[in-house]
N, C-alpha and C positions, 0 to 999 in steps of 0.2 A: 876465376872461372877456369875450366879445363877443357880438354879436348880428347874425345875417344880415340882419334887417330893421330892428330898432329899438334896437340898442345894448345894453350889458351891465349887470349889477348883481350886485359881490361883496356805492253805495247800491242801490240795488236797482232792480228793473224799474219803470218809470214807469207811471202810469195812462194818460196820453193817448198815449204813444208806442207803445202796443201796437196802434194802428190801422195797417192796411196802408199801405205807403209811398205818400204822396199823389201822387208823380210817376209811379208806375207806372200804366199804363192800366187803369182799373177795368173790371170786367165790366159790360156794358150790355145791357139788355133792355127794350124798350118805353120807351126814353128814361130809364130808371132805372139808376143805378150801384149795384153791389153792393160794399160795403166790409166787410172782415173786421175787426171791432172786438175789444175786450178779451174774454178768456175764450172766444174763438172765435165770438162772436156775429156774425151777419150783419146789416148795416144797409143798407137800400135807400133811396137818395136821388136827387134830381134837382137840377140847376142850371139856373135859368131867369132870364129878364130881361135887361136891357142889360149891356154889358161893364163899365160904371163903377158899376153898382149891382145886381149879380146877387142872386138869392134862392136859398138852399139849402133845399129842401123835403124833409123826412124822410117817406118814404112808408111804411116798415115797418121793424121791428126793435126790440129791447129798449131801453128808455129808458136803461139804464146804459151802453150802448155808443154811443148816438146822438150824445151831446154830443161824444165823442171823434172820431167819424166826421165830424161837422160841422167841428170844428177842423182835422182833416186836410185836408178839402176846401178850407176857407178859406185854409189855408196855401198849398196848391197854386195858388189863384187869385191870391195876392199875392206869391209868392216871386220871380217874374221880371218883374213888371210893376207900375208905380206908378200905373196909371190907375184902379184900383178905389177908389171913394170910401167905400162902405159895402157890407155884405153882409147882406141880410135873412135871417131864419131863420123857417121855418114848421115847427113841431114841437110836440110835447106840452109842456105847461107845465113839467114837470119838466126837460126838456132846456134850456129857456130859463133856468130858475132856475140850473141847473148852469153854463151859460156865463157868466151874470152873476156868480155866486159866484166863479168862477175869475178874473174880471177881464178876460175876453176880449170881453165884450159889454156893452151898456147897454140899458136899457129906453127905448123911444121911443114916439111917438104911435101908430105902426103895429105895435107889438110889440117884439120883441127884434132888435137889429142888432149885427153885429160891425163894429168900426172897425179898420183895419189897425194904427193906433197902439196900440190896446188889445191886439189879438191878439198882436202881436210883443213885448209886454211880459208876456205870460201865462207865467210861469215853469213852470207845470205841463206845458206843451206840450212843452218841450225839456229840462227838467231831470228826471232820474229821481227825484230826491228834493229837491224844492224846499223849502228850509228857511225858516222865518219869520225876520225880521230879528233878529239877536242883540241882546239888551238893551245899551244904551250905558252903559258904565262906563269912565271915563278912567283911564289908567295911564301910566307912563313907560318908555321904552326908550332907554337911552344919552342921557338928558336930553331926549328928545323926547316931548311929551305927545300921546297918541293914544287912540282907543277900544280897549278890550280886544278882541282878535280871537277869533273862535270857532275850535274845533279844525278842522283841514283835513278836507275830505270824503275818502271812500275810494271807489274804483271809478270807473265811468263817471259823469261829472258833466254831460255835455251830449251830445245827439245830434240831428242834423238831416239829412233827406233833401235831397240836392243835385240838383235836376232836370237841370241842364245837364251833370252828370257821370254821372247815373244811378246814384249810389252814396250810401251813408250816411256822413257825416262825424261823428266823435265825439271827445271829449276824455276821457281817463281818467288816474287817478293812476298813478304808478309803484309797482311792488311785485310784479308777476308774474314768474315764472321767465324769465330771459333779458333782462329789462329793462335791467339794469346793463350787460350785455355789448353790447346794441344801442346804448345811450347812449355807451359807450366807443368803439365802432366809429365812430359819427358824430363824436365829438369828436376822433378821430384822423384824420378825413378832412381832407386839406390845405385844401380849400375852406372847410370849417367852421372849422378851426383858425386860419385866417388872420384871422378876426374874433373868435372866442371865446377863442382862446389858452388852451384847456383840455386840451391833449394830456396823456396820462398812462396809467398802468396801470389794469387792471380794478379792482384793490383801491382805488386812489385815487379812481376814479370812483364806486365803490360807496359809499365814505365820503362823497363829495360829495353824492350823492343822499340818503343817510341823514340828513345834516345838514339838508338842505332839508326833508325830510319831517317832521323834528322841530320845525321852526320855524313857528309859526302866522302869521308875517308873510309867508311865501312859500308858493307852491304849484307844484311841478313836475308837468307833465302831458305825456303823449304825445298827439299828434294822430293819428287813425286814419281810414282809408278802408275801409269794410266790415270793420272790426276789425283791419286791418293797420297798424301804426305807420308814419308817414312823417316825423314831425318832433317836435322837443322844444320845449315852451313853458314859460317860467318866469314866473309871475305874482307880483306883490308889491304890498303896500300902500305907496303912495308916501310917506306922511308918515314912516314909519319907515326909509325907504331913504335912500341918499346923495342921491338926486334931490330928496327932499322939503325938503332944506335950501336949495335953490337957487330956490324959488319959493313963493308963498303957497298951499301945499297945503291942500286941504280934507280933513276927517277920513276920507272914504271914497274919495278918489282912488286909482286903481290903475294900475300900470304893468306892462309885459310885455317879454319878450325871446323870440326864436325862433331855432331852427336847423332848417332843412329838411334832413333827412338823406338822403332818397331823391331822386336826381336827376330821376326821372320825375315828381315832384310839384312842380317848380319853375317851371312855366309860368303864364301869366296866368289860364287857366281855373281852375287849382287855387288861385291866389292869391285870386281873386274868391270862392272858397268858404270857405277856412279863415280869412282875415283878418277879414271881417265876422262870421263865426260866432264867432270868439274874442271880438270886441267884444260881440257879442250875449250870450255867456255871462257876461261880466263885468257887464253891466248887469242881467241876470236874477238873478245870484247874490246881489247886494246892491242892493235897490231904492233905497238912499241913495247909491249911487255915481252922481254926476252927471258925472264927468269921468274919462277914461282918458288917460294920458300915456305918452310914449315919449322916447327920447334917441338917435336915430340919429346917426351920424357926420356932421359938417357937410360933409365932402367926398365923401360917398357919394350922388351925384346920383340913382342908380336907387332907392335906399331912399326918398329924399325924394319922388320921383315916385310910387312905390307908395303911400306914406302919404297924399300929397295926393289921389291918386285914390280913396282910401278915406275921405276926409272929415276927415283930420287937418290942422290948421293950425299954423304956427309961432308960438311965444310968445316965445322968447328964445334966445340962444346961451350955452352953458355950457362953461367950461373945466375939464375933469377932469384929473388928473395924466397920464393915458394918452391922452386924446383931446379934441378940441373937438367938442361935440355940439350939436344943435339940439333944444330942448325943444319937442315937438309935443303937441297935445291934440285929443281928440274929445269933444264933449259929448253927453250923452244926448239933449238936445233936437234936436241936428242929426241924430243917428243915427235917431231916430224920425220927425222931421218930413220929412227927405229920403229916408226908407226906404232906408237905406244897406245893407240886406241884399240889395237888388236889384243885380245887376251893372250897373256903369256909372251908377248913380244919382247919384254925386258929380261926374260929368263936367260941365263948364261948359255943354255943349249938351244936357244931359239934358232929357227931357220935363218941362214944368212940373208941379208937384205939385198934386194936389187939396187942398182945405182939410183941416186936421187933424181938425176936427169939423164935418161937414156940418150945415147948418141943417135 
């Protein structure tokens, strides 16, 4: 099998995502924005202060929805721009406690403030069912020692509003009616088959998906825009994979492969949405994941440019039986410090970043 971008390798409704899409223009009256929060509650808030240190002030609305509304607004303020250093919050004490408990904010001398590096590691904002870290128990798979992996999740595992597309991007597990047929159509597409080499019958592809769904070391996903699948993503734990034998893999390193099945979703605007969002999901899903790896073909210049433009750096060249690959990696520290969820943030001429933790 192969990978259009990075090479081959043979839950329920969320709490905070019930807030109205942050990129949609909120209703405004007297300088206040109305945001529809969970269970239909309406929260009224205002954004005040300088661009690099705005303050979100909650003017009205139930406490149970205000924290989610604040997170939605903070996401919108930091999704496309790296200039924000901190976001102050003026709200009831319970709202501040909720933000701190979620890990999205810290207490400071002037109250509660959201830092972008904290916000974008707040799993409850984007994961419908953020799971606690699975207890670490070592085991063996084909002679390779690694942590016992939790059972794979089911349903939608991640969702994020993409402001520059005006659409919601999500990743979900396979298992809905028609998923196998769609996967089979994509794998038999000549453009995908050239890299993945997985052409076959519907029965063969259904068996392939079933095998992966039963394997705790791998996670097959569909990427969707407004609920419509556009691509296939195959995630794996690196230590148990063939790649893990070729470098000093850490226990929670993860790798990935992708096939973009729909031609309309192969442009740069879409790449800048799904690629960092996939990395975001992997870092959120397991807080002990420090590094994400990939193995693009060494002669595929466009793949390497795409990955470099998303923050991946080369570590080594690896010779597999069917290809020569470049081992590339992205660290959590770089993703967070350089705010790589922002389009163009990894470019050499990108705007200088504010400090990670303002004084």
